[in-house]
Structures are given as structure tokens and as C-alpha cells.
All heavy atoms as a GROMACS GRO file, in nm:
protein
  565
    1MET      N    1  18.556  12.577   8.671
    1MET     CA    2  18.558  12.622   8.534
    1MET      C    3  18.450  12.549   8.455
    1MET      O    4  18.433  12.428   8.468
    1MET     CB    5  18.696  12.594   8.473
    1MET     CG    6  18.706  12.641   8.330
    1MET     SD    7  18.876  12.649   8.273
    1MET     CE    8  18.886  12.494   8.186
    2ILE      N    9  18.379  12.622   8.374
    2ILE     CA   10  18.274  12.564   8.291
    2ILE      C   11  18.333  12.528   8.156
    2ILE      O   12  18.403  12.607   8.094
    2ILE     CB   13  18.157  12.662   8.272
    2ILE    CG1   14  18.094  12.693   8.407
    2ILE    CG2   15  18.055  12.607   8.175
    2ILE    CD1   16  17.988  12.800   8.403
    3SER      N   17  18.304  12.408   8.111
    3SER     CA   18  18.352  12.362   7.982
    3SER      C   19  18.232  12.324   7.896
    3SER      O   20  18.136  12.266   7.945
    3SER     CB   21  18.444  12.240   8.001
    3SER     OG   22  18.483  12.190   7.877
    4SER      N   23  18.240  12.356   7.769
    4SER     CA   24  18.132  12.317   7.680
    4SER      C   25  18.191  12.261   7.551
    4SER      O   26  18.302  12.293   7.513
    4SER     CB   27  18.040  12.435   7.650
    4SER     OG   28  18.112  12.535   7.581
    5GLU      N   29  18.113  12.179   7.488
    5GLU     CA   30  18.157  12.114   7.365
    5GLU      C   31  18.040  12.115   7.269
    5GLU      O   32  17.925  12.091   7.307
    5GLU     CB   33  18.199  11.970   7.397
    5GLU     CG   34  18.275  11.904   7.287
    5GLU     CD   35  18.330  11.771   7.332
    5GLU    OE1   36  18.400  11.766   7.435
    5GLU    OE2   37  18.300  11.671   7.265
    6VAL      N   38  18.068  12.142   7.143
    6VAL     CA   39  17.965  12.146   7.040
    6VAL      C   40  17.993  12.037   6.939
    6VAL      O   41  18.106  12.020   6.894
    6VAL     CB   42  17.963  12.283   6.969
    6VAL    CG1   43  17.866  12.284   6.853
    6VAL    CG2   44  17.931  12.394   7.068
    7HIS      N   45  17.890  11.962   6.904
    7HIS     CA   46  17.902  11.860   6.800
    7HIS      C   47  17.812  11.900   6.685
    7HIS      O   48  17.693  11.926   6.706
    7HIS     CB   49  17.860  11.722   6.854
    7HIS     CG   50  17.949  11.671   6.961
    7HIS    ND1   51  18.064  11.603   6.934
    7HIS    CD2   52  17.942  11.682   7.096
    7HIS    CE1   53  18.123  11.571   7.047
    7HIS    NE2   54  18.051  11.620   7.147
    8LEU      N   55  17.869  11.907   6.567
    8LEU     CA   56  17.791  11.942   6.449
    8LEU      C   57  17.762  11.815   6.371
    8LEU      O   58  17.850  11.736   6.344
    8LEU     CB   59  17.869  12.042   6.364
    8LEU     CG   60  17.904  12.172   6.437
    8LEU    CD1   61  17.993  12.259   6.351
    8LEU    CD2   62  17.780  12.247   6.478
    9SER      N   63  17.638  11.799   6.332
    9SER     CA   64  17.593  11.677   6.268
    9SER      C   65  17.572  11.698   6.118
    9SER      O   66  17.486  11.778   6.078
    9SER     CB   67  17.461  11.631   6.332
    9SER     OG   68  17.401  11.530   6.254
   10GLN      N   69  17.649  11.626   6.038
   10GLN     CA   70  17.631  11.629   5.892
   10GLN      C   71  17.490  11.582   5.856
   10GLN      O   72  17.424  11.639   5.770
   10GLN     CB   73  17.736  11.541   5.824
   10GLN     CG   74  17.721  11.532   5.673
   10GLN     CD   75  17.770  11.656   5.602
   10GLN    OE1   76  17.870  11.714   5.643
   10GLN    NE2   77  17.703  11.696   5.497
   11GLU      N   78  17.444  11.480   5.925
   11GLU     CA   79  17.310  11.426   5.899
   11GLU      C   80  17.202  11.530   5.927
   11GLU      O   81  17.110  11.548   5.847
   11GLU     CB   82  17.286  11.301   5.984
   11GLU     CG   83  17.155  11.234   5.959
   11GLU     CD   84  17.136  11.110   6.047
   11GLU    OE1   85  17.235  11.049   6.089
   11GLU    OE2   86  17.019  11.076   6.071
   12ALA      N   87  17.213  11.600   6.038
   12ALA     CA   88  17.113  11.701   6.072
   12ALA      C   89  17.118  11.818   5.975
   12ALA      O   90  17.014  11.869   5.932
   12ALA     CB   91  17.135  11.750   6.215
   13LEU      N   92  17.238  11.859   5.938
   13LEU     CA   93  17.252  11.969   5.843
   13LEU      C   94  17.191  11.931   5.708
   13LEU      O   95  17.116  12.008   5.648
   13LEU     CB   96  17.400  12.006   5.827
   13LEU     CG   97  17.431  12.121   5.731
   13LEU    CD1   98  17.360  12.249   5.774
   13LEU    CD2   99  17.580  12.143   5.722
   14SER      N  100  17.220  11.811   5.660
   14SER     CA  101  17.163  11.764   5.534
   14SER      C  102  17.011  11.758   5.541
   14SER      O  103  16.942  11.801   5.448
   14SER     CB  104  17.219  11.625   5.499
   14SER     OG  105  17.356  11.631   5.475
   15HIS      N  106  16.961  11.708   5.652
   15HIS     CA  107  16.815  11.699   5.672
   15HIS      C  108  16.752  11.838   5.667
   15HIS      O  109  16.651  11.860   5.598
   15HIS     CB  110  16.785  11.631   5.805
   15HIS     CG  111  16.641  11.633   5.843
   15HIS    ND1  112  16.546  11.551   5.785
   15HIS    CD2  113  16.574  11.709   5.932
   15HIS    CE1  114  16.429  11.576   5.837
   15HIS    NE2  115  16.443  11.672   5.927
   16ASN      N  116  16.812  11.933   5.738
   16ASN     CA  117  16.757  12.068   5.742
   16ASN      C  118  16.762  12.135   5.605
   16ASN      O  119  16.667  12.201   5.564
   16ASN     CB  120  16.831  12.153   5.845
   16ASN     CG  121  16.802  12.109   5.987
   16ASN    OD1  122  16.705  12.040   6.012
   16ASN    ND2  123  16.888  12.148   6.079
   17LEU      N  124  16.871  12.117   5.533
   17LEU     CA  125  16.880  12.177   5.400
   17LEU      C  126  16.780  12.115   5.303
   17LEU      O  127  16.723  12.185   5.220
   17LEU     CB  128  17.023  12.166   5.345
   17LEU     CG  129  17.121  12.266   5.404
   17LEU    CD1  130  17.262  12.237   5.356
   17LEU    CD2  131  17.082  12.408   5.371
   18ARG      N  132  16.755  11.985   5.315
   18ARG     CA  133  16.652  11.921   5.232
   18ARG      C  134  16.515  11.980   5.261
   18ARG      O  135  16.436  12.004   5.170
   18ARG     CB  136  16.651  11.769   5.253
   18ARG     CG  137  16.760  11.695   5.179
   18ARG     CD  138  16.736  11.544   5.177
   18ARG     NE  139  16.713  11.485   5.308
   18ARG     CZ  140  16.809  11.445   5.391
   18ARG    NH1  141  16.936  11.457   5.357
   18ARG    NH2  142  16.779  11.391   5.508
   19LEU      N  143  16.486  12.004   5.388
   19LEU     CA  144  16.358  12.065   5.425
   19LEU      C  145  16.343  12.205   5.367
   19LEU      O  146  16.239  12.239   5.310
   19LEU     CB  147  16.342  12.070   5.577
   19LEU     CG  148  16.318  11.939   5.648
   19LEU    CD1  149  16.312  11.960   5.799
   19LEU    CD2  150  16.190  11.872   5.600
   20TYR      N  151  16.449  12.286   5.380
   20TYR     CA  152  16.444  12.420   5.323
   20TYR      C  153  16.429  12.415   5.172
   20TYR      O  154  16.353  12.491   5.112
   20TYR     CB  155  16.570  12.500   5.360
   20TYR     CG  156  16.565  12.558   5.498
   20TYR    CD1  157  16.656  12.518   5.595
   20TYR    CD2  158  16.470  12.653   5.533
   20TYR    CE1  159  16.652  12.572   5.722
   20TYR    CE2  160  16.465  12.707   5.660
   20TYR     CZ  161  16.557  12.666   5.754
   20TYR     OH  162  16.552  12.719   5.879
   21ARG      N  163  16.501  12.325   5.108
   21ARG     CA  164  16.494  12.311   4.962
   21ARG      C  165  16.351  12.276   4.920
   21ARG      O  166  16.299  12.328   4.822
   21ARG     CB  167  16.593  12.204   4.916
   21ARG     CG  168  16.603  12.184   4.771
   21ARG     CD  169  16.688  12.281   4.694
   21ARG     NE  170  16.825  12.282   4.737
   21ARG     CZ  171  16.902  12.390   4.730
   21ARG    NH1  172  16.856  12.502   4.683
   21ARG    NH2  173  17.026  12.386   4.769
   22LYS      N  174  16.287  12.186   4.996
   22LYS     CA  175  16.150  12.146   4.966
   22LYS      C  176  16.054  12.265   4.980
   22LYS      O  177  15.964  12.284   4.899
   22LYS     CB  178  16.108  12.032   5.059
   22LYS     CG  179  15.973  11.973   5.030
   22LYS     CD  180  15.944  11.856   5.123
   22LYS     CE  181  15.806  11.797   5.097
   22LYS     NZ  182  15.776  11.688   5.188
   23LEU      N  183  16.075  12.346   5.085
   23LEU     CA  184  15.989  12.462   5.108
   23LEU      C  185  16.012  12.573   5.006
   23LEU      O  186  15.918  12.639   4.961
   23LEU     CB  187  16.013  12.518   5.248
   23LEU     CG  188  15.962  12.435   5.365
   23LEU    CD1  189  16.014  12.492   5.495
   23LEU    CD2  190  15.810  12.432   5.365
   24LEU      N  191  16.138  12.594   4.969
   24LEU     CA  192  16.174  12.708   4.886
   24LEU      C  193  16.178  12.678   4.737
   24LEU      O  194  16.170  12.768   4.655
   24LEU     CB  195  16.310  12.764   4.929
   24LEU     CG  196  16.317  12.812   5.073
   24LEU    CD1  197  16.460  12.844   5.111
   24LEU    CD2  198  16.227  12.932   5.094
   25GLY      N  199  16.193  12.551   4.703
   25GLY     CA  200  16.202  12.512   4.563
   25GLY      C  201  16.346  12.507   4.515
   25GLY      O  202  16.435  12.570   4.573
   26PRO      N  203  16.369  12.432   4.408
   26PRO     CA  204  16.507  12.409   4.361
   26PRO      C  205  16.573  12.533   4.301
   26PRO      O  206  16.696  12.539   4.291
   26PRO     CB  207  16.490  12.299   4.256
   26PRO     CG  208  16.349  12.310   4.212
   26PRO     CD  209  16.272  12.360   4.330
   27GLU      N  210  16.493  12.633   4.261
   27GLU     CA  211  16.552  12.753   4.199
   27GLU      C  212  16.610  12.850   4.301
   27GLU      O  213  16.687  12.939   4.266
   27GLU     CB  214  16.448  12.824   4.112
   27GLU     CG  215  16.334  12.888   4.189
   27GLU     CD  216  16.226  12.792   4.238
   27GLU    OE1  217  16.222  12.674   4.198
   27GLU    OE2  218  16.144  12.835   4.319
   28THR      N  219  16.577  12.832   4.427
   28THR     CA  220  16.626  12.920   4.533
   28THR      C  221  16.764  12.876   4.577
   28THR      O  222  16.787  12.759   4.608
   28THR     CB  223  16.531  12.918   4.654
   28THR    OG1  224  16.402  12.959   4.611
   28THR    CG2  225  16.578  13.010   4.764
   29LYS      N  226  16.858  12.969   4.579
   29LYS     CA  227  16.994  12.941   4.626
   29LYS      C  228  16.998  12.950   4.779
   29LYS      O  229  16.941  13.042   4.838
   29LYS     CB  230  17.094  13.041   4.568
   29LYS     CG  231  17.102  13.039   4.417
   29LYS     CD  232  17.167  12.914   4.369
   29LYS     CE  233  17.184  12.923   4.218
   29LYS     NZ  234  17.209  12.795   4.158
   30ILE      N  235  17.066  12.855   4.840
   30ILE     CA  236  17.081  12.853   4.986
   30ILE      C  237  17.226  12.885   5.021
   30ILE      O  238  17.318  12.822   4.970
   30ILE     CB  239  17.040  12.717   5.044
   30ILE    CG1  240  16.891  12.692   5.017
   30ILE    CG2  241  17.069  12.711   5.194
   30ILE    CD1  242  16.842  12.554   5.060
   31THR      N  243  17.242  12.985   5.108
   31THR     CA  244  17.375  13.028   5.151
   31THR      C  245  17.401  12.979   5.293
   31THR      O  246  17.321  13.006   5.383
   31THR     CB  247  17.387  13.181   5.148
   31THR    OG1  248  17.363  13.227   5.015
   31THR    CG2  249  17.525  13.226   5.192
   32ALA      N  250  17.511  12.910   5.312
   32ALA     CA  251  17.555  12.872   5.447
   32ALA      C  252  17.653  12.979   5.493
   32ALA      O  253  17.753  13.006   5.427
   32ALA     CB  254  17.624  12.736   5.444
   33VAL      N  255  17.624  13.042   5.605
   33VAL     CA  256  17.710  13.148   5.657
   33VAL      C  257  17.819  13.085   5.742
   33VAL      O  258  17.791  13.021   5.844
   33VAL     CB  259  17.628  13.251   5.737
   33VAL    CG1  260  17.719  13.360   5.793
   33VAL    CG2  261  17.520  13.312   5.649
   34VAL      N  262  17.942  13.100   5.697
   34VAL     CA  263  18.057  13.040   5.766
   34VAL      C  264  18.157  13.147   5.811
   34VAL      O  265  18.274  13.119   5.834
   34VAL     CB  266  18.127  12.934   5.677
   34VAL    CG1  267  18.034  12.816   5.653
   34VAL    CG2  268  18.173  12.994   5.545
   35LYS      N  269  18.108  13.269   5.824
   35LYS     CA  270  18.194  13.382   5.858
   35LYS      C  271  18.262  13.363   5.993
   35LYS      O  272  18.218  13.284   6.076
   35LYS     CB  273  18.115  13.512   5.858
   35LYS     CG  274  18.014  13.521   5.970
   35LYS     CD  275  17.940  13.652   5.961
   35LYS     CE  276  17.865  13.677   6.090
   35LYS     NZ  277  17.898  13.801   6.151
   36SER      N  278  18.367  13.437   6.012
   36SER     CA  279  18.440  13.439   6.139
   36SER      C  280  18.482  13.299   6.182
   36SER      O  281  18.454  13.254   6.293
   36SER     CB  282  18.356  13.506   6.249
   36SER     OG  283  18.321  13.637   6.209
   37ASN      N  284  18.547  13.228   6.088
   37ASN     CA  285  18.596  13.093   6.115
   37ASN      C  286  18.481  12.999   6.151
   37ASN      O  287  18.492  12.916   6.241
   37ASN     CB  288  18.703  13.094   6.223
   37ASN     CG  289  18.781  12.965   6.230
   37ASN    OD1  290  18.801  12.898   6.129
   37ASN    ND2  291  18.824  12.928   6.349
   38ALA      N  292  18.369  13.016   6.080
   38ALA     CA  293  18.248  12.936   6.105
   38ALA      C  294  18.208  12.947   6.252
   38ALA      O  295  18.178  12.848   6.318
   38ALA     CB  296  18.266  12.793   6.061
   39TYR      N  297  18.208  13.071   6.300
   39TYR     CA  298  18.171  13.100   6.438
   39TYR      C  299  18.256  13.020   6.538
   39TYR      O  300  18.208  12.973   6.641
   39TYR     CB  301  18.022  13.076   6.462
   39TYR     CG  302  17.935  13.163   6.375
   39TYR    CD1  303  17.885  13.116   6.255
   39TYR    CD2  304  17.908  13.294   6.413
   39TYR    CE1  305  17.808  13.199   6.174
   39TYR    CE2  306  17.831  13.377   6.333
   39TYR     CZ  307  17.781  13.328   6.214
   39TYR     OH  308  17.705  13.409   6.133
   40GLY      N  309  18.384  13.002   6.501
   40GLY     CA  310  18.478  12.934   6.589
   40GLY      C  311  18.487  12.784   6.571
   40GLY      O  312  18.560  12.717   6.643
   41HIS      N  313  18.415  12.729   6.474
   41HIS     CA  314  18.414  12.584   6.454
   41HIS      C  315  18.510  12.538   6.346
   41HIS      O  316  18.526  12.418   6.326
   41HIS     CB  317  18.273  12.535   6.420
   41HIS     CG  318  18.175  12.562   6.530
   41HIS    ND1  319  18.179  12.497   6.651
   41HIS    CD2  320  18.071  12.648   6.537
   41HIS    CE1  321  18.082  12.542   6.728
   41HIS    NE2  322  18.015  12.634   6.662
   42GLY      N  323  18.572  12.629   6.275
   42GLY     CA  324  18.667  12.594   6.171
   42GLY      C  325  18.609  12.619   6.032
   42GLY      O  326  18.517  12.548   5.990
   43LEU      N  327  18.662  12.718   5.964
   43LEU     CA  328  18.608  12.760   5.835
   43LEU      C  329  18.603  12.648   5.732
   43LEU      O  330  18.498  12.620   5.675
   43LEU     CB  331  18.689  12.878   5.781
   43LEU     CG  332  18.645  12.933   5.646
   43LEU    CD1  333  18.510  13.000   5.657
   43LEU    CD2  334  18.749  13.030   5.592
   44LEU      N  335  18.716  12.584   5.707
   44LEU     CA  336  18.721  12.484   5.599
   44LEU      C  337  18.638  12.360   5.628
   44LEU      O  338  18.562  12.316   5.541
   44LEU     CB  339  18.866  12.448   5.567
   44LEU     CG  340  18.948  12.562   5.506
   44LEU    CD1  341  19.092  12.517   5.484
   44LEU    CD2  342  18.886  12.614   5.378
   45PRO      N  343  18.646  12.299   5.747
   45PRO     CA  344  18.565  12.180   5.769
   45PRO      C  345  18.414  12.208   5.767
   45PRO      O  346  18.336  12.128   5.714
   45PRO     CB  347  18.609  12.126   5.905
   45PRO     CG  348  18.703  12.224   5.963
   45PRO     CD  349  18.739  12.323   5.857
   46ILE      N  350  18.373  12.323   5.819
   46ILE     CA  351  18.230  12.355   5.822
   46ILE      C  352  18.182  12.392   5.682
   46ILE      O  353  18.072  12.355   5.640
   46ILE     CB  354  18.199  12.465   5.924
   46ILE    CG1  355  18.240  12.420   6.065
   46ILE    CG2  356  18.051  12.502   5.920
   46ILE    CD1  357  18.178  12.288   6.110
   47ALA      N  358  18.264  12.463   5.606
   47ALA     CA  359  18.228  12.496   5.468
   47ALA      C  360  18.212  12.368   5.387
   47ALA      O  361  18.116  12.353   5.310
   47ALA     CB  362  18.335  12.586   5.406
   48GLU      N  363  18.304  12.275   5.404
   48GLU     CA  364  18.295  12.147   5.332
   48GLU      C  365  18.168  12.072   5.372
   48GLU      O  366  18.096  12.017   5.287
   48GLU     CB  367  18.419  12.062   5.359
   48GLU     CG  368  18.421  11.935   5.280
   48GLU     CD  369  18.555  11.865   5.287
   48GLU    OE1  370  18.642  11.902   5.369
   48GLU    OE2  371  18.573  11.769   5.210
   49MET      N  372  18.138  12.070   5.502
   49MET     CA  373  18.018  12.003   5.550
   49MET      C  374  17.894  12.066   5.488
   49MET      O  375  17.803  11.996   5.442
   49MET     CB  376  18.011  12.012   5.704
   49MET     CG  377  17.889  11.944   5.763
   49MET     SD  378  17.872  11.970   5.943
   49MET     CE  379  18.001  11.867   6.006
   50ALA      N  380  17.889  12.198   5.483
   50ALA     CA  381  17.773  12.269   5.429
   50ALA      C  382  17.755  12.242   5.280
   50ALA      O  383  17.644  12.217   5.233
   50ALA     CB  384  17.786  12.418   5.455
   51LEU      N  385  17.865  12.245   5.206
   51LEU     CA  386  17.857  12.218   5.062
   51LEU      C  387  17.813  12.075   5.034
   51LEU      O  388  17.730  12.050   4.946
   51LEU     CB  389  17.990  12.248   4.995
   51LEU     CG  390  18.030  12.396   4.991
   51LEU    CD1  391  18.173  12.410   4.942
   51LEU    CD2  392  17.933  12.476   4.906
   52GLU      N  393  17.867  11.980   5.110
   52GLU     CA  394  17.828  11.840   5.093
   52GLU      C  395  17.680  11.819   5.130
   52GLU      O  396  17.614  11.732   5.074
   52GLU     CB  397  17.916  11.749   5.178
   52GLU     CG  398  18.056  11.735   5.123
   52GLU     CD  399  18.148  11.652   5.212
   52GLU    OE1  400  18.105  11.605   5.319
   52GLU    OE2  401  18.265  11.637   5.174
   53ALA      N  402  17.630  11.901   5.222
   53ALA     CA  403  17.491  11.889   5.265
   53ALA      C  404  17.394  11.953   5.166
   53ALA      O  405  17.275  11.934   5.176
   53ALA     CB  406  17.474  11.952   5.403
   54GLY      N  407  17.448  12.030   5.071
   54GLY     CA  408  17.361  12.088   4.969
   54GLY      C  409  17.356  12.239   4.962
   54GLY      O  410  17.278  12.293   4.884
   55ALA      N  411  17.436  12.309   5.041
   55ALA     CA  412  17.440  12.455   5.030
   55ALA      C  413  17.494  12.494   4.893
   55ALA      O  414  17.583  12.428   4.839
   55ALA     CB  415  17.529  12.515   5.140
   56ASP      N  416  17.439  12.600   4.837
   56ASP     CA  417  17.482  12.648   4.706
   56ASP      C  418  17.594  12.751   4.716
   56ASP      O  419  17.680  12.759   4.628
   56ASP     CB  420  17.364  12.714   4.633
   56ASP     CG  421  17.250  12.618   4.611
   56ASP    OD1  422  17.270  12.518   4.541
   56ASP    OD2  423  17.141  12.642   4.667
   57LEU      N  424  17.590  12.830   4.823
   57LEU     CA  425  17.684  12.941   4.840
   57LEU      C  426  17.735  12.942   4.983
   57LEU      O  427  17.673  12.886   5.073
   57LEU     CB  428  17.613  13.074   4.812
   57LEU     CG  429  17.545  13.087   4.676
   57LEU    CD1  430  17.447  13.203   4.676
   57LEU    CD2  431  17.648  13.104   4.567
   58LEU      N  432  17.848  13.010   5.003
   58LEU     CA  433  17.904  13.027   5.136
   58LEU      C  434  17.915  13.176   5.166
   58LEU      O  435  17.967  13.252   5.083
   58LEU     CB  436  18.042  12.961   5.146
   58LEU     CG  437  18.045  12.810   5.123
   58LEU    CD1  438  18.189  12.760   5.108
   58LEU    CD2  439  17.974  12.737   5.234
   59GLY      N  440  17.868  13.218   5.281
   59GLY     CA  441  17.876  13.357   5.322
   59GLY      C  442  17.992  13.379   5.417
   59GLY      O  443  18.010  13.303   5.512
   60VAL      N  444  18.070  13.484   5.391
   60VAL     CA  445  18.188  13.513   5.472
   60VAL      C  446  18.183  13.656   5.523
   60VAL      O  447  18.100  13.737   5.480
   60VAL     CB  448  18.319  13.489   5.394
   60VAL    CG1  449  18.332  13.344   5.353
   60VAL    CG2  450  18.328  13.579   5.272
   61ASN      N  451  18.274  13.687   5.613
   61ASN     CA  452  18.282  13.818   5.675
   61ASN      C  453  18.393  13.904   5.615
   61ASN      O  454  18.386  14.025   5.619
   61ASN     CB  455  18.306  13.799   5.825
   61ASN     CG  456  18.309  13.929   5.901
   61ASN    OD1  457  18.223  14.012   5.884
   61ASN    ND2  458  18.410  13.947   5.984
   62ALA      N  459  18.494  13.840   5.561
   62ALA     CA  460  18.613  13.914   5.518
   62ALA      C  461  18.668  13.855   5.388
   62ALA      O  462  18.649  13.737   5.359
   62ALA     CB  463  18.720  13.907   5.626
   63LEU      N  464  18.733  13.941   5.313
   63LEU     CA  465  18.792  13.900   5.186
   63LEU      C  466  18.888  13.783   5.205
   63LEU      O  467  18.892  13.691   5.123
   63LEU     CB  468  18.863  14.019   5.121
   63LEU     CG  469  18.929  13.992   4.986
   63LEU    CD1  470  18.828  13.945   4.884
   63LEU    CD2  471  19.002  14.116   4.939
   64GLU      N  472  18.962  13.784   5.315
   64GLU     CA  473  19.058  13.676   5.341
   64GLU      C  474  18.989  13.540   5.349
   64GLU      O  475  19.040  13.440   5.301
   64GLU     CB  476  19.137  13.703   5.470
   64GLU     CG  477  19.228  13.822   5.463
   64GLU     CD  478  19.157  13.956   5.483
   64GLU    OE1  479  19.041  13.958   5.526
   64GLU    OE2  480  19.219  14.059   5.453
   65GLU      N  481  18.872  13.538   5.411
   65GLU     CA  482  18.796  13.413   5.418
   65GLU      C  483  18.749  13.368   5.280
   65GLU      O  484  18.756  13.250   5.246
   65GLU     CB  485  18.674  13.429   5.510
   65GLU     CG  486  18.710  13.448   5.654
   65GLU     CD  487  18.589  13.473   5.743
   65GLU    OE1  488  18.488  13.530   5.695
   65GLU    OE2  489  18.595  13.434   5.860
   66ALA      N  490  18.705  13.464   5.200
   66ALA     CA  491  18.661  13.432   5.064
   66ALA      C  492  18.775  13.375   4.981
   66ALA      O  493  18.759  13.276   4.909
   66ALA     CB  494  18.603  13.556   4.997
   67ILE      N  495  18.893  13.435   4.992
   67ILE     CA  496  19.009  13.388   4.918
   67ILE      C  497  19.048  13.248   4.963
   67ILE      O  498  19.076  13.160   4.881
   67ILE     CB  499  19.126  13.487   4.933
   67ILE    CG1  500  19.093  13.618   4.860
   67ILE    CG2  501  19.256  13.426   4.882
   67ILE    CD1  502  19.188  13.731   4.889
   68LEU      N  503  19.049  13.224   5.094
   68LEU     CA  504  19.082  13.091   5.146
   68LEU      C  505  18.985  12.987   5.093
   68LEU      O  506  19.026  12.879   5.047
   68LEU     CB  507  19.081  13.093   5.299
   68LEU     CG  508  19.114  12.962   5.369
   68LEU    CD1  509  19.255  12.917   5.336
   68LEU    CD2  510  19.098  12.978   5.519
   69LEU      N  511  18.856  13.016   5.095
   69LEU     CA  512  18.757  12.922   5.043
   69LEU      C  513  18.773  12.902   4.893
   69LEU      O  514  18.763  12.788   4.844
   69LEU     CB  515  18.615  12.972   5.074
   69LEU     CG  516  18.574  12.966   5.221
   69LEU    CD1  517  18.441  13.036   5.242
   69LEU    CD2  518  18.567  12.822   5.270
   70ARG      N  519  18.795  13.009   4.820
   70ARG     CA  520  18.812  12.997   4.673
   70ARG      C  521  18.932  12.911   4.640
   70ARG      O  522  18.928  12.830   4.548
   70ARG     CB  523  18.829  13.138   4.614
   70ARG     CG  524  18.853  13.142   4.465
   70ARG     CD  525  18.739  13.084   4.386
   70ARG     NE  526  18.622  13.166   4.399
   70ARG     CZ  527  18.554  13.217   4.299
   70ARG    NH1  528  18.592  13.192   4.176
   70ARG    NH2  529  18.448  13.290   4.320
   71ASN      N  530  19.040  12.925   4.715
   71ASN     CA  531  19.160  12.844   4.691
   71ASN      C  532  19.139  12.697   4.730
   71ASN      O  533  19.197  12.608   4.671
   71ASN     CB  534  19.280  12.901   4.766
   71ASN     CG  535  19.328  13.030   4.705
   71ASN    OD1  536  19.308  13.057   4.587
   71ASN    ND2  537  19.391  13.113   4.786
   72HIS      N  538  19.056  12.674   4.831
   72HIS     CA  539  19.034  12.538   4.880
   72HIS      C  540  18.927  12.465   4.800
   72HIS      O  541  18.933  12.343   4.784
   72HIS     CB  542  18.997  12.540   5.028
   72HIS     CG  543  19.008  12.407   5.094
   72HIS    ND1  544  18.911  12.311   5.083
   72HIS    CD2  545  19.106  12.352   5.169
   72HIS    CE1  546  18.947  12.205   5.149
   72HIS    NE2  547  19.064  12.225   5.203
   73PHE      N  548  18.827  12.539   4.751
   73PHE     CA  549  18.717  12.481   4.675
   73PHE      C  550  18.710  12.549   4.538
   73PHE      O  551  18.625  12.635   4.516
   73PHE     CB  552  18.583  12.500   4.748
   73PHE     CG  553  18.578  12.443   4.885
   73PHE    CD1  554  18.587  12.524   4.996
   73PHE    CD2  555  18.565  12.306   4.904
   73PHE    CE1  556  18.583  12.472   5.125
   73PHE    CE2  557  18.560  12.252   5.032
   73PHE     CZ  558  18.570  12.335   5.142
   74PRO      N  559  18.799  12.513   4.447
   74PRO     CA  560  18.803  12.582   4.316
   74PRO      C  561  18.678  12.561   4.233
   74PRO      O  562  18.601  12.474   4.246
   74PRO     CB  563  18.924  12.522   4.247
   74PRO     CG  564  18.970  12.407   4.328
   74PRO     CD  565  18.896  12.409   4.457
   0.00000   0.00000   0.00000
């Protein structure tokens, strides 16, 4: 059986968002796509990580995800 594990780095995400912000300018909104349970990594923890890293918006796939995020991040 093949097993795989994914580690998401807050530091790397923050670094990448800073680079994009520098290229695009502060007036450009950056959306972190966290649809489908953040592609299986967990909607709420990944959304929190993205917002802390500097994302302005969160992209979702379904109304239920939007409601969950709105309730968790008022």
C-alpha cells in the first residue's frame, strides 16, 4: 500500500503571498481557494492559515462552505 503525507507550511505560504503582493501591488485582492474542504486538508485550518498569511478573500465551491467560513470568521 502506498501512503503519502502532505505538510503545509505557514512560513512558505506567507512568503509566497508577500511575493505576489509585491508583484501585484497592495490594491490587488488575493483570493485563497479553499474549496472542497481545502482539497482534503481541512477547510477551517487552511482558511485560517491563508488569512493569517495575508489572503484577502477565500474562494469556496459551495454555499455550505461559505456559511461555515462566515460563521467561523465573522
